[in-house]
C-alpha positions as CSV (number, residue, x, y, z in Angstrom):
1,M,-14.6,37.2,-9.7
2,V,-16.8,40.0,-10.3
3,P,-15.3,42.8,-12.1
4,T,-15.2,46.3,-10.8
5,L,-16.9,47.2,-14.4
6,D,-18.3,45.3,-17.2
7,Y,-18.2,48.2,-19.3
8,I,-16.9,52.0,-19.6
9,F,-18.4,53.9,-23.2
10,V,-18.4,57.3,-24.4
11,S,-21.3,58.4,-26.6
12,E,-22.5,61.6,-27.8
13,F,-25.6,63.6,-29.3
14,D,-25.2,63.8,-33.3
15,K,-27.7,65.7,-34.8
16,L,-29.0,63.4,-37.5
17,K,-28.9,59.7,-35.1
18,G,-29.7,61.2,-32.0
19,V,-27.5,59.6,-29.1
20,V,-25.1,57.4,-30.4
21,V,-22.2,55.0,-29.0
22,K,-18.5,56.4,-30.3
23,R,-16.4,53.7,-28.8
24,Q,-16.9,51.2,-26.1
25,F,-15.0,48.9,-23.9
26,P,-15.1,45.5,-24.2
27,S,-16.1,46.1,-27.9
28,S,-19.0,43.2,-27.6
29,P,-21.4,42.1,-27.1
30,A,-22.7,46.2,-27.8
31,V,-24.3,48.2,-24.9
32,D,-26.9,49.5,-27.2
33,Q,-28.4,46.2,-27.9
34,L,-31.4,47.4,-25.6
35,E,-34.2,49.2,-27.3
36,G,-34.2,52.9,-26.0
37,L,-31.6,52.5,-23.6
38,I,-29.2,54.6,-25.3
39,D,-31.8,57.4,-25.5
40,L,-31.5,57.4,-21.6
41,L,-28.2,58.6,-21.1
42,M,-28.6,62.1,-20.8
43,P,-31.8,63.9,-19.8
44,L,-34.2,65.5,-22.3
45,N,-33.4,69.0,-21.4
46,L,-29.5,68.7,-21.0
47,H,-29.1,71.3,-23.7
48,K,-30.7,73.5,-20.9
49,Y,-28.1,73.3,-18.5
50,L,-24.7,74.3,-20.2
51,N,-21.6,73.5,-18.4
52,T,-23.5,71.4,-16.0
53,I,-22.7,67.6,-15.0
54,H,-26.0,65.5,-15.6
55,Y,-25.9,62.3,-13.8
56,T,-28.1,59.2,-14.1
57,V,-28.8,55.8,-13.2
58,V,-30.4,53.1,-14.7
59,P,-30.9,49.7,-13.3
60,L,-30.5,46.6,-15.6
61,F,-29.8,42.6,-15.4
62,I,-26.9,41.1,-16.9
63,D,-26.0,37.6,-18.1
64,P,-22.4,37.2,-16.3
65,V,-21.7,34.4,-18.9
66,S,-23.0,36.2,-22.3
67,G,-22.2,39.6,-21.1
68,L,-25.9,40.4,-22.5
69,I,-27.7,42.9,-20.7
70,S,-31.5,43.2,-20.3
71,W,-34.2,44.8,-18.8
72,Q,-35.9,41.9,-16.5
73,E,-34.3,39.0,-15.3
74,Q,-34.1,36.3,-17.9
75,T,-32.3,33.7,-16.3
76,K,-31.6,32.5,-12.4
77,N,-28.1,33.5,-13.6
78,C,-28.6,37.3,-14.1
79,E,-27.4,39.4,-11.8
80,R,-28.4,43.2,-11.2
81,I,-25.9,45.7,-13.1
82,Y,-26.2,49.3,-12.9
83,L,-25.8,51.6,-16.1
84,Y,-24.2,54.8,-14.6
85,T,-23.6,58.0,-16.5
86,L,-22.2,61.6,-16.3
87,S,-23.1,63.4,-19.4
88,Y,-21.9,67.0,-20.1
89,F,-23.2,70.0,-22.6
90,Q,-20.6,71.9,-23.5
91,E,-20.9,75.4,-25.2
92,D,-19.4,76.0,-28.5
93,S,-20.2,77.2,-32.0
94,S,-21.4,73.4,-33.4
95,Y,-24.8,72.3,-33.4
96,R,-27.6,73.9,-31.0
97,N,-24.3,76.1,-30.0
98,G,-22.6,73.3,-28.4
99,T,-21.4,69.6,-27.8
100,A,-23.3,66.9,-25.9
101,M,-21.2,63.8,-24.5
102,A,-21.6,61.2,-22.2
103,L,-19.3,58.7,-20.2
104,S,-21.2,55.6,-18.9
105,I,-20.3,52.6,-16.8
106,L,-22.1,49.5,-16.5
107,T,-20.9,47.9,-12.6
108,R,-22.7,45.2,-10.7
109,L,-21.1,47.0,-7.8
110,P,-23.9,49.5,-5.8
111,L,-20.7,51.8,-5.4
112,F,-21.2,53.8,-8.8
113,D,-20.6,57.4,-6.9
114,T,-17.4,56.2,-5.9
115,F,-16.6,56.7,-9.2
116,K,-17.9,60.0,-10.0
117,P,-14.7,61.7,-9.6
118,L,-13.0,58.8,-11.7
119,M,-15.4,59.5,-14.7
120,T,-15.7,63.2,-14.2
121,Y,-11.8,63.3,-15.3
122,L,-12.2,61.0,-18.1
123,L,-15.5,62.9,-19.4
124,H,-13.4,66.2,-19.5
125,Y,-10.2,64.5,-21.1
126,V,-12.3,62.5,-24.2
127,M,-14.1,65.8,-24.6
128,A,-11.1,67.7,-24.6
129,T,-9.2,64.9,-26.9
130,P,-12.4,63.6,-29.0
131,D,-10.5,60.6,-31.0
132,K,-8.3,59.5,-28.4
133,F,-9.5,56.7,-26.1
134,D,-6.9,55.2,-24.8
135,T,-7.1,56.8,-21.4
136,V,-10.8,55.2,-21.0
137,E,-9.6,51.8,-21.6
138,L,-7.1,52.0,-19.4
139,A,-9.3,53.3,-16.3
140,L,-11.3,49.9,-17.2
141,K,-8.3,47.7,-17.0
142,E,-6.8,49.3,-13.8
143,L,-10.3,49.2,-12.2
144,N,-10.6,45.4,-12.8
145,K,-7.2,44.7,-11.1
146,I,-8.4,46.1,-7.6
147,R,-10.5,43.8,-6.0
148,I,-13.6,45.8,-5.0
149,A,-16.0,43.4,-5.1
150,E,-14.3,41.1,-2.7
151,L,-14.3,44.0,0.0
152,V,-18.0,44.8,-0.5
153,D,-18.8,41.2,-0.2
154,E,-16.3,41.3,3.2
155,F,-19.3,43.3,4.8
156,R,-22.5,41.4,4.0
157,L,-25.2,42.1,7.1
158,N,-28.6,41.5,7.3
159,K,-30.5,45.1,7.8
160,H,-30.9,45.4,11.8
161,A,-27.0,44.7,12.1
162,R,-26.7,47.6,9.1
163,F,-29.1,50.1,11.3
164,L,-27.0,49.6,14.1
165,L,-23.8,50.2,12.6
166,S,-24.6,53.5,11.1
167,R,-25.1,54.7,14.7
168,L,-21.9,53.6,15.9
169,D,-19.7,56.7,16.6
170,D,-16.7,54.7,16.9
171,L,-17.2,52.2,14.1
172,S,-13.6,50.7,13.1
173,V,-13.9,48.7,9.8
174,S,-10.3,47.0,8.8
175,V,-9.0,46.5,5.7
176,P,-8.9,42.4,4.7
177,S,-5.3,41.5,5.2
178,R,-5.5,39.6,1.6
179,L,-6.6,42.5,-0.1
180,T,-3.4,44.5,0.0
181,E,-4.1,47.0,-3.0
182,F,-6.2,48.9,-0.1
183,T,-5.2,50.9,2.7
184,K,-7.6,52.1,5.6
185,S,-7.2,56.0,6.2
186,D,-9.6,58.4,8.3
187,R,-13.2,57.0,7.4
188,F,-11.8,55.5,3.7
189,F,-10.6,52.6,2.0
190,R,-8.0,53.8,-0.2
191,S,-6.5,52.7,-3.5
192,N,-5.0,54.0,-6.5
193,L,-5.4,53.9,-10.3
194,N,-1.8,53.8,-13.1
195,L,-3.4,56.0,-15.5
196,G,0.1,56.3,-17.3
197,K,1.5,59.2,-15.8
198,T,-1.5,60.0,-13.2
199,K,-2.1,58.0,-10.3
200,F,-5.6,58.5,-10.2
201,P,-7.0,58.0,-6.2
202,L,-9.5,56.0,-5.3
203,Q,-11.4,56.2,-2.3
204,I,-14.5,54.2,-0.8
205,P,-16.4,55.2,2.4
206,A,-16.3,52.7,4.5
207,L,-19.5,53.7,6.4
208,P,-21.7,52.6,3.7
209,L,-20.2,49.2,3.2
210,V,-21.3,48.1,6.5
211,S,-24.5,50.2,7.3
212,S,-26.4,49.8,4.1
213,S,-26.8,46.6,1.7
214,C,-26.9,48.7,-1.4
215,A,-23.7,50.2,0.1
216,M,-25.5,53.7,-0.2
217,Y,-24.7,53.9,-3.4
218,G,-20.9,54.5,-2.7
219,I,-22.2,58.4,-1.3
220,D,-20.6,59.5,1.8
221,L,-23.0,61.2,4.0
222,A,-20.7,63.0,6.1
223,R,-19.9,65.2,3.1
224,E,-23.2,65.0,1.0
225,R,-26.3,67.4,1.4
226,L,-28.5,65.3,-0.1
227,L,-30.6,64.6,2.1
228,R,-30.5,68.0,3.8
229,D,-31.6,69.6,0.4
230,Y,-34.5,66.7,0.2
231,L,-35.8,68.0,3.7
232,I,-35.8,71.6,2.1
233,K,-37.2,70.6,-1.0
234,M,-40.0,68.8,1.0
235,K,-41.0,72.2,2.9
236,N,-41.3,74.0,-0.3
237,I,-44.0,71.4,-2.0
238,E,-47.6,72.5,-2.2
239,L,-50.1,69.4,-1.8
240,V,-52.5,69.3,-4.6
241,L,-56.3,66.9,-4.6
242,P,-55.1,65.2,-1.1
243,K,-58.0,62.7,-1.1
244,Q,-56.1,59.4,-0.9
245,P,-56.9,58.4,3.0
246,S,-53.8,55.9,3.5
247,L,-51.5,58.8,2.2
248,V,-53.3,61.6,3.4
249,P,-54.9,61.0,6.4
250,Y,-55.4,64.3,7.6
251,S,-55.7,67.9,5.9
252,S,-52.5,69.0,7.4
253,I,-50.0,66.4,6.8
254,Q,-46.7,67.5,5.4
255,P,-45.6,66.3,2.0
256,L,-42.7,64.5,3.6
257,H,-45.1,61.9,5.6
258,V,-47.3,61.9,2.1
259,I,-44.0,60.1,0.4
260,F,-43.3,58.2,3.3
261,N,-46.4,56.4,3.5
262,A,-47.3,55.8,-0.2
263,I,-43.1,54.4,0.2
264,L,-44.5,52.5,3.6
265,T,-47.8,51.2,1.8
266,K,-45.9,50.5,-1.5
267,K,-47.4,52.4,-3.9
268,K,-46.6,54.0,-7.4
269,I,-44.5,57.2,-7.5
270,V,-43.4,59.5,-10.9
271,L,-40.8,61.9,-10.4
272,Y,-41.1,64.8,-12.5
273,S,-38.9,67.4,-14.5
274,Y,-38.3,69.3,-17.6
275,D,-37.6,72.7,-17.1
276,S,-35.5,71.9,-13.7
277,C,-32.0,70.7,-14.1
278,Y,-32.2,67.2,-13.8
279,N,-30.0,66.1,-11.3
280,D,-32.6,67.5,-8.7
281,L,-34.9,64.9,-9.8
282,M,-32.4,62.2,-9.3
283,D,-31.3,63.6,-6.2
284,I,-34.8,62.9,-4.7
285,A,-34.7,59.6,-6.3
286,Q,-31.2,59.1,-4.7
287,A,-32.6,60.3,-1.1
288,L,-35.7,58.0,-1.0
289,L,-33.6,55.0,-2.1
290,L,-31.0,56.1,0.8
291,L,-33.8,55.8,3.4
292,V,-35.1,52.5,2.3
293,D,-31.8,51.4,1.6
294,G,-32.4,50.4,-2.3
295,D,-35.6,48.0,-1.1
296,Y,-37.6,49.7,-3.9
297,P,-38.0,49.2,-7.9
298,C,-36.5,52.5,-8.8
299,Y,-36.3,53.6,-12.5
300,P,-35.0,57.3,-11.9
301,I,-35.0,58.1,-15.7
302,L,-37.3,56.5,-19.1
303,D,-38.8,57.7,-21.9
304,L,-41.9,56.6,-23.9
305,A,-39.3,53.7,-25.7
306,T,-39.4,52.3,-22.1
307,L,-43.0,53.2,-20.6
308,D,-43.8,49.4,-20.6
309,I,-40.9,48.7,-18.3
310,P,-42.7,49.1,-15.0
311,L,-46.0,48.3,-15.8
312,H,-45.3,44.9,-14.5
313,L,-44.4,46.0,-10.9
314,P,-46.6,46.5,-8.0
315,H,-45.1,49.2,-6.7
316,Y,-42.2,51.8,-8.3
317,I,-40.2,55.1,-8.3
318,V,-40.2,56.4,-11.8
319,G,-38.5,59.4,-13.2
320,T,-38.9,61.3,-16.4
321,S,-38.6,64.6,-18.4
322,N,-41.8,63.2,-20.6
323,L,-45.1,64.8,-19.0
324,L,-47.0,62.0,-21.0
325,F,-46.0,59.4,-18.0
326,K,-48.6,61.6,-16.3
327,D,-51.2,60.2,-18.6
328,R,-49.9,56.6,-19.7
329,L,-48.2,55.5,-16.5
330,P,-50.1,54.2,-13.2
331,W,-49.5,56.6,-10.2
332,D,-50.7,57.3,-6.9
333,L,-48.3,60.1,-6.5
334,F,-46.8,62.3,-8.6
335,L,-44.5,65.0,-8.0
336,S,-43.3,68.2,-10.4
337,V,-39.8,69.3,-9.9
338,D,-40.7,72.3,-11.8
339,S,-44.1,73.5,-10.5
340,N,-43.2,72.0,-6.6
341,Q,-46.4,70.4,-6.8
342,L,-47.2,66.7,-5.2
343,L,-50.5,65.3,-7.1
344,V,-52.1,62.8,-4.9
345,R,-54.3,60.6,-6.9
346,E,-57.7,59.7,-5.4
347,E,-58.1,56.2,-4.5
348,E,-60.4,54.3,-6.3
349,D,-60.5,51.2,-4.1
350,L,-60.1,51.1,-0.4
351,F,-60.3,48.1,0.6
352,E,-60.5,46.7,4.8
353,K,-57.4,45.0,5.4
354,K,-57.8,41.8,7.5
355,V,-55.6,42.4,10.1
356,Q,-53.5,39.8,11.3
357,K,-17.6,67.3,9.0
358,R,-19.7,68.6,11.7
359,L,-18.3,65.5,14.1
360,S,-19.0,67.7,17.5
361,S,-22.4,68.8,16.6
362,E,-23.7,65.6,15.5
363,S,-22.2,63.9,18.7
364,K,-23.9,66.1,20.6
365,F,-27.2,65.8,18.1
366,R,-27.1,62.5,18.9
367,Q,-27.2,62.6,22.6
368,L,-31.0,63.6,22.5
369,F,-31.6,60.1,21.6
370,R,-29.7,58.9,24.8
371,R,-30.7,58.0,28.4
372,G,-28.9,57.3,31.5
373,T,-28.8,53.6,32.9
374,P,-28.1,52.6,36.5
375,S,-24.4,51.5,37.2
376,V,-22.9,48.1,38.3
377,P,-23.4,48.1,42.1
378,I,-27.3,49.0,41.6
379,I,-27.3,45.9,39.2
380,K,-25.4,44.0,41.9
381,E,-27.7,45.0,44.8
382,G,-30.6,43.9,42.4
383,I,-29.4,40.4,41.8
384,D,-28.5,40.2,45.4
385,H,-32.6,40.4,46.2
386,I,-34.2,38.0,43.6
387,V,-37.8,38.1,44.5
388,L,-38.2,34.1,44.8
389,D,-41.8,32.8,44.4
390,N,-41.9,28.7,44.3
391,S,-45.2,28.8,43.1
392,W,-44.4,30.2,39.6
393,D,-44.7,27.8,36.7
394,P,-41.8,28.0,34.2
395,T,-44.6,27.3,31.4
396,F,-43.7,29.4,28.2
397,P,-44.6,29.7,24.7
398,L,-41.9,28.3,22.4
399,I,-41.1,29.0,18.8
400,D,-42.4,26.3,16.3
401,P,-42.5,27.1,12.7
402,E,-44.7,24.0,11.7
403,A,-47.4,25.7,14.2
404,D,-47.3,28.8,12.1
405,K,-47.9,26.5,8.8
406,E,-51.0,25.0,10.7
407,F,-52.3,28.7,12.1
408,F,-52.2,30.6,8.9
409,A,-53.3,27.7,6.7
410,P,-57.1,28.6,5.1
411,V,-59.6,28.1,7.1
412,T,-62.2,25.3,5.5
413,E,-65.0,25.0,8.3
414,P,-66.5,28.0,9.1
415,N,-67.5,28.8,13.0
416,F,-71.3,28.6,13.3
417,F,-71.0,29.8,16.6
418,S,-69.8,33.1,16.0
419,T,-72.4,34.1,13.5
420,G,-74.1,37.1,14.0
421,F,-70.5,38.9,15.4
422,S,-69.6,41.9,14.2
423,F,-66.3,44.3,14.9
424,T,-65.4,48.0,14.1
425,P,-62.6,49.1,16.2
426,S,-62.9,52.3,18.0
427,I,-60.9,54.5,16.4
428,P,-60.8,58.2,17.1
429,S,-62.0,61.0,13.9
430,N,-60.5,64.2,15.2
431,A,-58.2,66.0,12.7
432,E,-55.1,66.2,15.2
433,P,-51.6,65.1,13.5
434,P,-50.4,61.8,15.2
435,H,-48.0,62.3,17.9
436,I,-45.1,60.7,15.5
437,H,-45.8,63.0,13.1
438,T,-45.4,66.0,15.5
439,Q,-42.5,64.9,16.8
440,M,-40.9,64.6,13.6
441,N,-42.0,67.5,12.2
442,Q,-39.9,69.4,15.1
443,L,-37.1,67.4,14.8
444,V,-37.0,68.3,10.8
445,D,-37.1,71.8,11.3
446,K,-34.2,71.5,13.9
447,L,-32.3,69.3,11.7
448,V,-32.1,71.9,8.8
449,A,-32.1,75.2,11.1
450,D,-28.8,73.7,12.9
451,H,-27.3,73.2,9.6
452,H,-26.9,69.1,10.9
453,G,-25.4,67.0,8.0
454,D,-26.3,63.9,6.1
455,L,-25.3,61.4,8.5
456,T,-27.3,63.0,11.2
457,I,-30.3,63.2,9.1
458,Y,-29.9,59.9,7.9
459,Q,-30.0,58.6,11.4
460,A,-33.0,60.5,12.2
461,L,-34.8,59.5,9.4
462,T,-34.5,55.7,9.3
463,K,-35.2,55.6,13.2
464,Y,-38.6,57.8,13.1
465,L,-39.5,55.1,10.1
466,Y,-38.3,52.1,12.2
467,E,-40.7,53.7,15.0
468,L,-43.3,54.2,13.0
469,D,-43.4,50.5,11.7
470,S,-42.4,48.7,14.9
471,I,-43.9,50.7,17.0
472,V,-47.1,52.6,16.1
473,F,-48.3,50.3,13.5
474,K,-47.7,47.2,15.9
475,A,-49.9,49.1,18.4
476,F,-52.6,49.1,15.9
477,K,-52.4,45.7,14.7
478,F,-52.2,44.5,18.8
479,Y,-55.1,47.3,19.6
480,I,-57.3,45.6,17.1
481,N,-56.7,42.0,17.8
482,L,-57.1,42.5,21.6
483,S,-60.3,44.5,21.4
484,K,-61.7,42.3,18.9
485,L,-61.2,39.0,21.4
486,K,-62.6,41.2,24.2
487,S,-65.4,42.3,22.1
488,Y,-66.1,38.3,21.0
489,R,-65.8,37.3,24.7
490,H,-68.3,39.6,25.7
491,F,-70.6,38.4,22.6
492,A,-69.7,34.8,23.4
493,L,-71.2,34.9,27.1
494,L,-74.1,36.3,25.8
495,K,-74.8,33.9,23.1
496,L,-73.9,31.1,26.1
497,E,-77.0,32.2,27.7
498,E,-79.2,31.0,24.8
499,P,-81.3,27.7,25.4
500,D,-79.8,26.8,21.6
501,F,-75.8,27.0,22.9
502,E,-76.1,25.4,26.3
503,D,-73.8,22.5,25.6
504,Y,-71.2,25.1,24.1
505,T,-68.7,26.4,26.8
506,L,-66.5,29.9,26.7
507,I,-63.1,28.6,26.1
508,P,-63.0,26.5,23.4
509,E,-65.0,28.9,21.3
510,L,-62.4,31.7,22.0
511,R,-59.9,29.2,20.7
512,L,-62.3,28.7,17.4
513,F,-62.5,32.1,17.4
514,I,-58.7,32.9,17.5
515,R,-57.8,30.2,14.5
516,E,-60.9,31.3,12.5
517,N,-60.0,34.4,12.8
518,Q,-56.0,34.4,12.8
519,V,-55.8,36.6,16.2
520,V,-52.0,36.8,16.9
521,L,-51.2,38.4,20.8
522,P,-48.5,40.0,22.0
523,L,-46.4,38.3,24.0
524,A,-46.7,39.2,27.6
525,I,-43.5,39.0,29.7
526,N,-44.1,38.3,33.5
527,H,-47.2,36.7,32.8
528,P,-49.0,33.8,34.8
529,Y,-48.9,31.3,31.4
530,K,-50.2,27.4,32.0
531,V,-51.6,25.0,29.7
532,D,-55.0,24.6,29.2
533,M,-55.8,28.5,30.3
534,P,-58.0,30.9,28.4
535,P,-56.8,33.4,25.8
536,P,-54.5,35.7,27.8
537,I,-56.1,39.3,27.0
538,N,-53.9,41.4,28.9
539,N,-55.7,44.4,30.0
540,K,-52.6,46.2,30.9
541,L,-50.8,45.8,27.4
542,L,-54.1,46.6,25.9
543,D,-54.2,49.9,27.7
544,Y,-50.4,50.4,26.4
545,Y,-51.5,49.9,22.6
546,T,-54.8,52.2,23.3
547,S,-52.5,55.0,24.4
548,V,-50.4,54.3,21.4
549,V,-53.3,54.2,18.8
550,N,-55.4,57.5,20.5
551,Q,-52.2,59.6,20.0
552,N,-51.4,58.7,16.4
553,H,-55.1,57.4,15.4
554,N,-54.7,59.5,12.2
555,L,-52.6,56.8,10.8
556,F,-55.2,53.9,10.9
557,K,-56.0,54.1,6.9
558,T,-52.0,54.3,6.0
559,F,-51.8,51.1,8.5
560,Q,-54.7,49.0,6.7
561,K,-52.2,49.5,3.7
562,I,-49.1,48.0,5.4
563,E,-48.4,44.3,4.7
564,V,-47.2,41.6,7.5
565,P,-43.2,41.7,7.7
566,S,-42.1,37.9,5.9
567,D,-39.9,37.8,8.9
568,T,-42.0,38.2,12.0
569,V,-41.3,35.2,14.5
570,Y,-44.2,33.5,16.1
571,Y,-44.6,31.7,19.7
572,W,-46.8,29.6,20.3
573,L,-48.4,27.9,23.9
574,D,-51.6,25.6,24.0
575,G,-52.8,26.5,20.1
576,Y,-52.5,30.3,20.9
577,C,-50.2,32.4,18.7
578,F,-48.3,35.4,20.0
579,E,-45.8,37.7,18.6
580,L,-43.0,39.3,20.3
581,D,-42.9,42.9,20.7
582,L,-39.4,44.1,20.9
583,Y,-40.1,47.3,21.6
584,L,-41.7,46.6,24.8
585,L,-39.3,44.1,25.4
586,S,-36.8,46.9,25.8
587,K,-39.2,48.4,28.1
588,E,-39.1,45.7,30.1
589,V,-35.1,45.7,30.0
590,S,-34.8,49.3,31.5
591,Q,-37.8,49.0,33.7
592,L,-36.2,45.9,35.4
593,L,-32.8,47.7,35.7
594,E,-34.5,50.9,36.5
595,R,-36.7,49.2,39.8
596,G,-34.0,46.6,40.7
597,K,-32.6,48.4,43.2
598,D,-35.5,49.1,45.2
599,V,-37.5,46.0,44.7
600,G,-35.2,43.2,43.3
601,F,-35.3,41.0,40.3
602,P,-38.8,39.2,39.8
603,K,-37.5,35.4,39.1
604,R,-40.7,35.0,36.7
605,K,-40.0,38.0,34.8
606,L,-36.2,37.3,34.7
607,Y,-36.4,33.6,33.4
608,Q,-39.5,35.0,31.1
609,L,-37.3,38.2,29.6
610,F,-34.3,35.9,28.9
611,R,-36.2,33.1,27.7
612,A,-38.3,35.2,25.1
613,I,-35.0,36.5,23.8
614,N,-32.9,33.1,23.7
615,Q,-35.3,31.6,21.7
616,L,-35.5,34.8,19.4
617,L,-31.9,34.3,19.1
618,K,-32.2,30.6,18.2
619,S,-35.0,31.0,15.6
620,R,-34.3,30.3,12.4
621,T,-35.3,33.8,10.9
622,S,-31.8,35.8,10.1
623,G,-30.9,39.0,12.1
624,G,-32.6,38.0,15.4
625,F,-29.9,39.1,17.8
626,E,-29.5,42.0,15.8
627,K,-33.2,42.6,15.5
628,F,-33.0,42.7,19.7
629,L,-30.4,45.0,19.7
630,A,-32.0,47.7,17.2
631,A,-35.0,47.5,19.7
632,L,-32.6,48.2,22.6
633,Y,-31.3,50.8,20.5
634,V,-34.2,52.7,20.0
635,Q,-35.6,52.3,23.1
636,S,-32.8,53.7,25.4
637,G,-30.7,55.3,23.2
638,G,-27.5,53.5,22.7
639,F,-26.1,49.9,24.1
640,E,-26.3,50.7,27.7
641,S,-29.3,48.2,28.3
642,F,-27.5,45.2,26.5
643,E,-24.7,45.9,28.4
644,N,-26.4,45.6,31.7
645,L,-28.0,42.5,30.7
646,L,-24.6,41.1,29.9
647,I,-23.9,42.5,33.7
648,I,-26.9,40.9,34.8
649,A,-26.5,37.7,33.7
650,S,-22.6,37.3,33.9
651,I,-22.8,38.2,38.1
652,Y,-25.7,36.1,38.9
653,I,-24.1,32.9,37.3
654,N,-21.3,33.6,38.9
655,K,-23.1,33.4,42.5
656,P,-23.7,30.2,44.4
657,R,-27.0,28.8,42.3
658,N,-28.5,25.6,42.0
659,E,-27.7,24.2,38.7
660,N,-30.8,23.3,37.9
661,D,-32.1,26.6,38.6
662,E,-34.1,27.9,35.4
663,V,-33.0,31.5,35.2
664,M,-29.1,30.1,35.8
665,I,-30.3,27.8,32.5
666,E,-31.4,30.5,30.5
667,F,-28.5,32.7,31.3
668,K,-26.3,30.6,30.3
669,R,-27.8,30.1,26.9
670,F,-28.0,33.7,26.8
671,L,-24.4,34.2,26.8
672,S,-23.4,31.4,25.0
673,L,-25.5,32.8,22.1
674,I,-24.1,36.1,21.7
675,L,-20.5,35.1,22.7
676,N,-20.9,32.7,19.7
677,H,-22.0,35.5,17.9
678,Q,-20.3,37.0,15.1
679,F,-21.2,40.5,15.0
680,L,-20.9,40.6,18.6
681,T,-17.1,40.0,18.8
682,V,-16.5,41.8,15.6
683,Y,-18.4,45.0,16.0
684,L,-19.6,45.4,19.8
685,L,-16.9,43.7,21.9
686,P,-14.3,46.2,21.5
687,L,-16.9,49.0,22.6
688,L,-18.0,47.6,25.7
689,N,-16.3,48.8,28.8
690,D,-13.7,46.9,31.0
691,F,-15.8,45.3,33.3
692,I,-18.1,44.0,31.3
693,K,-15.2,42.0,29.5
694,L,-14.2,40.8,32.7
695,S,-17.7,39.3,33.7
696,I,-17.7,37.5,30.1
697,N,-13.8,36.0,30.5
698,D,-15.1,35.0,34.3
699,F,-18.3,33.3,32.0
700,I,-15.6,31.7,29.5
701,D,-13.6,30.6,32.3
702,H,-16.0,28.9,34.8
703,H,-19.0,27.8,32.1
704,M,-17.4,27.4,28.8
705,Y,-14.0,24.8,29.6
């Protein structure tokens, strides 16, 4: 079992030796084995801020067998461990007119902020009684009796599930029955430490456990103002030398977006603070890590002795009090907390990417994201008027991982026919801010002005990052692919008129071009798919993507630096590669429901819609169901669209139908797939209305037994 703490130790600043460890539990192996590590326990400018508790975090690795710690992962058995320290400079008559001491823990659980009240108590205790460490040792023993690691493991979820759960107003999380040392009260899992005469309360916020892979480091967003302070700081930052197009794509860009662009394009970021309190720098680093869910290499405090630690990393966030880092460590952004300046280094080699508790106010604010959906009678009426078309073809692209490998393998033979073709996407060149940035700037102003808490700010900022990646950048990708294919088709038609190419035909050449250039097409719903069809250049989709690109054209340079996600799911038909645009799929769902009453539900659209969803749910990639739900949530501002999909499927199935009806088969698959999904049964089912629960029960009674 993973212990709550691996080590706890007390250190102090000695005027001759520097920072030294006074006492460590357990006593071996020594935690000061790593060169330069002990010097990171206290910020260099700690002496400037008397009687102020500072906190620092250093990510490390530990071999669970030997207990040895290291900067890098030495063996396959190594696990991530966090060195979390509280340091304090107390004014007195000793050296430098004060005594500097620190209390540190090494824990494999990313919940260190949860231990901050206990550590504060212990730090003041050892400062008051410098030679007594029995309470510190007792705290270690008592903490390791509490099975916090098992509690954390109970809620391991994928990133799309976490995105959704961080937005549920009525989320109910129970204590596993075997973990009897915990009780659930309000928003917390609670326990107690027996420290002799004192029973010290320990409370772990429940929301971070289910909504963050790093458990939000134990930070309770309902009480903190970490993100609010971050937004206020960003409003006062001055941009200096903004000459990197991917980070500063237009002159009036806000520093907030420059930093977001740097994280999205995986740049090197250095944070510097010497005259300012180091907690200010730590707060910025923590805010950024919260927004990316810990998915970014980050060393919030380093000094010259540890300068080489991040050098092997392709991107990072590094914090320091040493100005020499500005010259000795590569960086794209250098944020000086002291001067409130954000320096942007000029890009040297721009390459063209190959496109392949304020609950009441917060509740009201979240209603801004919500839209109405049709009622059950409207859905029933739409079902009764399904538009039947016997000429439609049930052919539809399929997910095939083996086809992925072949399509994206390097091309060995050049296409002679395409010689002479060149393509440059048509991107507007004016300095108008992107539409998504304008909307976000207005939202940030409102969040700050209306004094919204960190939870609402977290929801708003992570939704913005989701939309930037899943809507805007995806629109750039498909706009370029469709435009390139359309341009090549025109090129090919002209070339076929030349005498040297009279034996060539159009469709085979288009196929070769798609394969050679790895052109991925958007998967259109309600499209007449069939075998041996020409490349489906959907002008309706192209118009939509063109509109999104034109509204956000100044993000094109940023898009060029974005890496293709590794969990992308591709659909295949007759050698063509398609990617499902989940945001557009969600719009199709909403439009289907809105128009169903008047025009009925087109059978081909219903079939293709649920066929695409079912394949995503069955695909090997993890989180297909949650990924689909997240897109529905962002598009409609809630789970109403998903609820109505359940109603459509259950009502359709319960009417007399031909058992071989293609739509009936897909509806059954859809309900069977989601009803067997743990995320639905554990987290969503309790929130569904009674009519949907009855419909689901009817489906189970008639079709699953």
